[in-house]
N, C-alpha and C positions, 0 to 999 in steps of 0.2 A: 311017570304019568300020574301016579297016585298023588304026589305033592302038587302037581298042577291042578288037579280036581279040587283039592283042599283049598288051594289058593283062590280058585274061582268061587268056592262056597264062602270062604272067609271074607272076601271083598264085599259081597252084598250085605253080610251081617255087620261088617264094620260101617258100611254106609247107613244101614238102618239104625245102628246105635248112635251114629253121629247126628242123624236127623232127629231121633228121639231126644238126644241131649239138647240140641238147638231149640226144639219145640218146648221142652220143659223149662229151659232157661228163659225163653221168651214169655212163657206163661207166668213164671215167678216174677219176672221183671214187670209184667203188666199188673199183677196183683200188688206188687210193692208200690207201684205208682198210684194205684187206686187208693191204697191205704195211706198214702202220703197226704191225702186231703185231711186237713186238721179241723179241729172244732171251729177255728176262725173261718176257714173256707166254707164249712158247712152251715154256719149260722145264717138264718134267714135275714134278708135285708128289707123285706116289705111286709108290713103288718096293717091290720085294720081292726077296729073295735068300737066299743061304746063305753063312755064314762057317764055315771049317774051320781049326783049328790045324794046323800042319804036323807036329807031333810027337804029336798026340793024335787018336784016332779019334772020330768023332761030329760031327754037323752042328748048327749053331745057325741057326735060321730067323729071318729078319729082315724086318720091315715098316718102311718109312720114310714119314713124311708131312711134306712140307716146307711151311712156313708163310710163309717170306719168301725172296724171290729178288731181289737187287739187283745192278746192274752197277756195278762200281767200276773205271773205266779199262778195261783189257783182261781183267778178271777178273769172275767171278760170285761173289758172297758169298751163301751159302745157309744157312738155319737151319730147324730143325724138331724133330721127335721121332722116335724109333725104338723098336721093340720087338724084343727077342730072345726066342725060345722055345728052351729047351734041355730036352728031355724034356718034363716037365709044368711046368717052371719058366718064369715069365714075368718079364722085367725091362725096364722102360722107361728110356729115356735121352734126353738132349738131344743133337742132332747139329748139327755145323757143318761146312760144306764150302767150300773155295775152289777154283775152277776157272779155269785159264788158257784163255780162249776160243780162241786160235789153236792152241796146242799140244795142247789137250785134256788136259793134266796136271791131276789132281785130288788134293787132300789132304783127308782127312776125319777128324774127331775126334768121339768120344763122351764125354759127361760126365754127372754127376749121376744115377747109377743109382738106381732105386727099384723096389720090387716084391719078388719072391721071392728074387733073388740080387743083393744090393747090393754084393757083393764082385767083380763082374765087372771085369776089367782095363780101366781107362780111361786109364792113363798111357802113351800111345803114340799112333800115328796110322796111318791107311791112306794109302798113296801109290800112284797108278796112273793109269789113263786112262779117259776117258769117250768113247764112240763119237761119230763125226761127227754122227749124227742125235740125239744126246743121249738114247739109249734103252737103253744098256747101260754098266755100269761094271765094270771088273776092277781090283782093287787088292790090295796086300800090306800086312798089318798088321805093325808092328814095335813091340814093347814097349820103352819107354825104359829103358835101364840093363841089361836082361837080353837084349835082342835076340831074344826069342821071336817067332816069325813065324806068320802064318796068311794065308789067302787069302779074299777076298770077291768074290762076283759078284752084282751087282744088276741087275735089269731093270725097266723101266717096267711098272706094273700098272694095272688099271682102278681108279680112285679109289673106285668103289662097292663094291669087294671089300675087306673089312677084315681077313680072316684072313691069317695069314702062311703062305705056301706056298713050297716050294723052287723056285728058279729052274731051268728045264730046262737040262740039259747043263752042270752046274757045271764051272768051270775054263776055261782057255784052249781055244779050239776050233782 
């Protein structure tokens, strides 16, 4: 009889141990899947902000929608499209960004303007930094050849919001 009682006690313990093992494996599996999100997956695809020439008054409101983010060694290569609103004028552009993941240095280019003002300056680039959390960019535009400069500040926006709105608190904080 004694061995029968032990067997009866042992069975529930074995069942409890099996359940604990399954639960812990499932939890580890879930956390592994959550950590599988890479920097490419996490990188924001929707941005908004303001550009301002240093010598000229007036803001240009910008919306950026990124369509491709890929990791290339220690850099992110990013492409998409952007829209500049200047007064009632709307100009669409292709955008290309290169980001050093460790230093957070970013260089950005605009190209192929279309829309109301196809004469927007595109022969230059923005150079600056992106925040540690990848949610804010501050960069200086420099036109090749003339060295005209301007500043841009971009912040992450809700992708469901399509209109271009000014980024709060333009400029370095």
